[in-house]
C-alpha positions, -999 to 999 in steps of 0.1 A, spaced: 77 -180 -227 78 -180 -190 101 -156 -170 115 -186 -153 130 -199 -186 144 -166 -195 159 -162 -160 174 -198 -162 191 -188 -195 205 -156 -179 219 -177 -151 236 -200 -176 251 -170 -193 265 -157 -160 279 -191 -151 298 -192 -184 313 -158 -177 322 -169 -142 344 -196 -158 362 -170 -180 341 -176 -211 331 -145 -231 294 -141 -232 297 -120 -264 329 -129 -282 339 -104 -309 345 -128 -338 350 -164 -350 369 -173 -381 352 -197 -404 365 -213 -437 331 -227 -450 296 -216 -451 272 -243 -436 257 -253 -471 294 -256 -484 304 -278 -455 274 -301 -460 288 -309 -495 324 -317 -486 339 -351 -491 343 -373 -461 377 -371 -442 383 -334 -448 398 -319 -416 402 -284 -402 366 -274 -412 355 -244 -393 318 -233 -393 293 -215 -371 256 -211 -367 226 -211 -344 218 -243 -326 184 -255 -338 181 -290 -323 201 -314 -300 196 -351 -298 214 -364 -266 225 -400 -261 246 -414 -232 280 -404 -245 273 -384 -277 251 -357 -290 239 -348 -325 235 -310 -328 220 -293 -359 231 -257 -366 217 -234 -393 215 -200 -410 193 -187 -437 213 -205 -464 217 -239 -450 223 -263 -421 248 -288 -408 247 -317 -384 275 -318 -358 286 -348 -337 298 -341 -301 314 -373 -286 325 -376 -249 355 -397 -257 366 -373 -286 360 -338 -269 368 -347 -232 347 -347 -201 351 -310 -194 340 -298 -228 312 -322 -230 297 -313 -196 302 -276 -205 279 -279 -236 255 -303 -218 250 -279 -189 252 -244 -204 243 -244 -241 206 -242 -252 186 -244 -285 189 -209 -300 225 -203 -289 253 -196 -313 283 -219 -316 316 -220 -336 331 -253 -342 361 -271 -359 364 -306 -369 363 -334 -395 336 -342 -421 321 -377 -422 288 -394 -433 265 -411 -408 249 -445 -414 219 -427 -428 244 -409 -452 240 -375 -436 270 -352 -439 282 -345 -403 311 -326 -387 328 -344 -358 336 -317 -334 372 -314 -323 368 -280 -306 340 -255 -301 335 -219 -290 305 -203 -274 293 -174 -296 261 -161 -281 232 -169 -258 195 -167 -268 176 -155 -237 143 -165 -253 133 -200 -263 125 -206 -300 90 -215 -311 85 -253 -309 59 -257 -335 63 -226 -358 48 -243 -388 15 -249 -368 11 -212 -359 -22 -199 -373 -14 -163 -365 0 -152 -398 3 -115 -386 28 -128 -359 50 -143 -387 50 -108 -404 57 -90 -372 85 -112 -361 100 -120 -395 132 -130 -379 116 -160 -362 98 -168 -395 132 -168 -413 147 -188 -385 121 -215 -385 105 -217 -419 124 -231 -449 98 -218 -474 103 -183 -462 141 -186 -463 139 -199 -498 116 -172 -510 137 -144 -496 168 -160 -511 150 -162 -544 143 -125 -542 179 -117 -537 190 -138 -566 162 -123 -587 173 -88 -580 209 -98 -589 197 -113 -622 177 -83 -631 205 -59 -624 230 -79 -644 205 -84 -674 199 -47 -677 236 -38 -673 245 -63 -699 220 -46 -722 238 -13 -717 215 3 -691 230 25 -665 218 23 -629 208 56 -612 191 70 -582 163 96 -580 147 114 -550 123 98 -527 111 132 -513 92 151 -541 71 182 -544 45 164 -565 32 129 -568 39 123 -605 47 92 -625 16 71 -616 -20 72 -607 -20 67 -569 -26 85 -537 7 96 -520 19 95 -485 25 131 -474 52 145 -452 68 178 -441 102 192 -447 109 214 -416 139 233 -429 123 242 -463 89 248 -446 71 229 -472 47 199 -477 63 170 -496 53 136 -509 70 102 -507 74 93 -543 48 70 -559 72 64 -590 106 76 -601 92 83 -636 95 120 -642 129 122 -626 142 94 -648 128 112 -679 146 143 -668 178 123 -670 169 114 -706 166 152 -712 199 156 -696 217 132 -721 213 98 -706 200 72 -731 194 40 -712 187 41 -674 171 20 -647 165 23 -609 157 0 -580 133 25 -564 116 23 -531 81 37 -537 51 44 -515 14 44 -523 -13 52 -498 -36 26 -511 -59 -1 -496 -44 -34 -483 -49 -65 -504 -30 -97 -511 -16 -80 -543 -7 -46 -529 20 -32 -507 21 4 -495 59 4 -495 74 -16 -524 105 -18 -546 100 -8 -582 124 -14 -611 118 13 -636 138 21 -667 138 42 -699 154 38 -734 158 67 -757 149 60 -793 128 29 -784 90 24 -787 69 1 -765 73 -29 -788 111 -27 -783 105 -28 -746 80 -57 -749 108 -77 -764 132 -67 -737 108 -76 -709 100 -109 -723 137 -118 -726 142 -105 -690 115 -127 -675 129 -157 -694 164 -149 -681 151 -147 -645 134 -181 -649 165 -198 -664 190 -182 -639 170 -182 -607 145 -210 -612 166 -231 -636 134 -237 -657 110 -219 -681 81 -239 -668 65 -231 -634 33 -241 -618 10 -212 -607 -24 -220 -591 -23 -255 -604 -15 -244 -640 18 -254 -654 30 -225 -676 58 -227 -701 70 -192 -705 92 -202 -735 59 -206 -755 44 -177 -774 28 -149 -752 -7 -137 -761 -12 -100 -771 -47 -86 -767 -61 -50 -767 -79 -35 -737 -111 -31 -758 -111 -66 -771 -105 -81 -737 -134 -62 -720 -157 -69 -750 -149 -106 -747 -156 -107 -710 -186 -84 -707 -201 -77 -740 -194 -40 -735 -176 -21 -762 -160 7 -743 -155 27 -775 -193 31 -777 -193 49 -743 -173 81 -744 -191 93 -712 -182 78 -679 -218 82 -667 -231 62 -697 -204 35 -692 -215 34 -655 -251 28 -664 -242 2 -689 -223 -19 -663 -253 -16 -640 -276 -27 -668 -255 -59 -671 -255 -64 -634 -217 -59 -630 -211 -47 -595 -180 -27 -591 -167 -19 -556 -152 15 -550 -160 39 -522 -162 70 -545 -171 53 -578 -191 83 -590 -162 107 -588 -139 85 -609 -127 97 -643 -134 74 -674 -100 60 -674 -100 49 -638 -135 36 -642 -125 14 -671 -95 2 -652 -119 -7 -623 -141 -27 -647 -111 -45 -662 -98 -55 -628 -132 -68 -617 -142 -89 -648 -111 -96 -670 -78 -96 -650 -85 -126 -628 -89 -147 -660 -55 -139 -674 -34 -169 -662 -8 -173 -689 16 -144 -696 -4 -119 -717 5 -86 -730 -24 -62 -727 -21 -33 -752 -40 -2 -765 -52 13 -732 -76 43 -733 -56 76 -732 -74 88 -702 -60 59 -682 -24 68 -693 -16 104 -687 21 100 -694 18 75 -724 22 84 -761 -10 85 -781 -13 60 -809 -7 74 -844 -38 57 -859 -61 62 -830 -53 91 -806 -79 79 -781 -55 49 -774 -19 48 -762 12 28 -772 14 9 -739 14 -26 -726 9 -44 -693 22 -79 -687 -4 -99 -668 4 -133 -653 -21 -152 -631 -44 -122 -627 -16 -99 -616 -2 -69 -634 35 -76 -634 50 -51 -658 37 -17 -670 53 -1 -701 47 28 -726 60 45 -756 64 78 -736 47 111 -742 74 135 -752 53 164 -765 52 191 -737 21 207 -751 1 176 -751 15 167 -717 3 199 -703 -33 193 -716 -33 159 -700 -21 170 -667 -45 199 -667 -73 173 -673 -59 152 -644 -59 183 -621 -96 188 -629 -103 151 -620 -85 157 -588 -103 189 -579 -136 169 -584 -127 143 -559 -105 117 -577 -78 113 -551 -58 91 -574 -56 116 -603 -22 129 -611 -9 163 -600 3 192 -622 41 191 -623 55 224 -637 91 215 -632 87 183 -652 69 203 -680 98 228 -681 122 199 -686 102 185 -714 102 219 -732 140 216 -735 133 187 -758 129 149 -756 138 121 -781 114 91 -786 114 71 -753 100 39 -741 99 30 -704 88 3 -681 81 -3 -645 74 -34 -623 74 -42 -587 99 -68 -574 75 -81 -549 47 -86 -574 69 -104 -598 82 -126 -570 47 -134 -558 36 -146 -592 67 -166 -600 68 -183 -566 29 -188 -565 27 -170 -532 -7 -164 -516 1 -129 -504 25 -102 -515 34 -97 -478 52 -130 -481 76 -115 -506 90 -87 -487 113 -91 -456 95 -67 -433 59 -58 -444 41 -30 -428 19 -42 -400 -6 -23 -378 9 -9 -346 0 -28 -315 
C-alpha cells in the first residue's frame, strides 16, 4: 500500500471529524447478527446491524454495499431518493472499503433473491487506514497469511469456517465430558520438571524463586495428583509447549485436552473416546461420514484394533519382540534398507527407536480410524504394564489419516515400578536422549499416598481439527501459529 493511499484515508477521517462526526464512536446498538439478518423475512423493519464494508457496487443513484464479520455477511442497499442527498454524498465521499458502518433499515429480496437491507439511516463506526488485499486468495505467501491472520480471517471464508469449527468443537467436547460426569480443572503451566510425556521442553527462569523452570509438556502428573487428592473424573483444556521440530503435523504451542477416570481401564476410555468423536461429528459436522485425502470415511462403522507388534510386522517383516536390544533392531532396519531420519538416532532408547520406525513405515498407511494397542513398555513410562505380558502396556492410540489423534493408557499407579521406569528414563537422558522423561520426586511422593486404578487420555485440539477438516497443515488449525521473527 502506498503512503498516498493511507494519507488520503487519514484526510477523509479528519474531514468527517470536521463535520462533527465522531471518528471513533463508543458503541452502536444492534438487534441482529449479520447471519441472522440474512435469514429474516422480507418486510421486517427496524433491523439494526453493523460490520466491515467489504465491497461497494456504485450505480447512478444507488449503491450495493456488502458488510461482513467472521460469522456472516449481508448486502445493503443505499438509495439516493431514500436516504437523501446529504447522507448519500457523505458515504460516497468519505467511506472506504474496510471501514465499519452501523445501519438501520428494512429487509427485502433483490431480483436475484439475495436478502438485502434497505438503509434508512447509517452511522460511521471506524476508518481503515490501510487498504484491504484485493486478491487475497491468490497470495502465494502462506507465511504472510499466518503472520497477519486477521487479514486471512477477514478475506478467506475457508479460514473463517475452520476457526468457527474449532470453537464449536471445543464447546462440544466440553459439554460431552461434563455430561459424562467429568469436572474441568486447571493445573500449572510453569513446572519444575517436564513430566507427563516424552518431549523436549521449553525452559524459562523464575526470578523471585531463583530457579529454572519448564513450560509444561503435558498436565498429566498434576491431574493424577488430583486423583490422589480425591477427584475421580477430571479433564483440562491445557496449553502445552514442546520444543520440537516444525512439521505439518506439529505445533510447539498447542491445546491439549487431557482427562482421567478413577476405577477405569484403557478399554473403558476407548469406548468413551469413540463416542466422543462420533458426538463431535454429529454435533459440529452434522454427519458421521467425512472425506479425508480423497477417502470417504464413515466413522459409524467398526473401528480397527491392531497391536504395535502386528502392525510393524505386517509393514516391515520385522518382529520387534525378537530384538530386545536397540542396537540389534537398528541393524535389522538397516539390513532391510529402511532409512530412519533422526539427528541423534544412535542415542535413542529402544522405545523411541521403535516409535520412529512405526512413524516411518506404518503410521502413514493408517487412513481409517484405528486403535493401535500394546505398545512396548519402554515407549510408555507412565502406562500400566499388561498383566499377561509385562513388556507391553495397556495403552491405545487413535490414528486417523496417518495422524495420532488420541493417546490413552491404563495408568501406572505402582510408585515402586514408576520409580524404576523414571530412573531408566533418567539414564537415557544422561546418555543424550533429549526427549527422555525427567525424574519427578514430588509426583512419586504423591503416588506413595496411594492411587486407585486410573485410565487417562490426551489429544490435541489442533490435530483433531486438522484431521476432521482435511487440512494440509496444523498451522491452519490455530488462530495465531508461531512464526519466525522478521
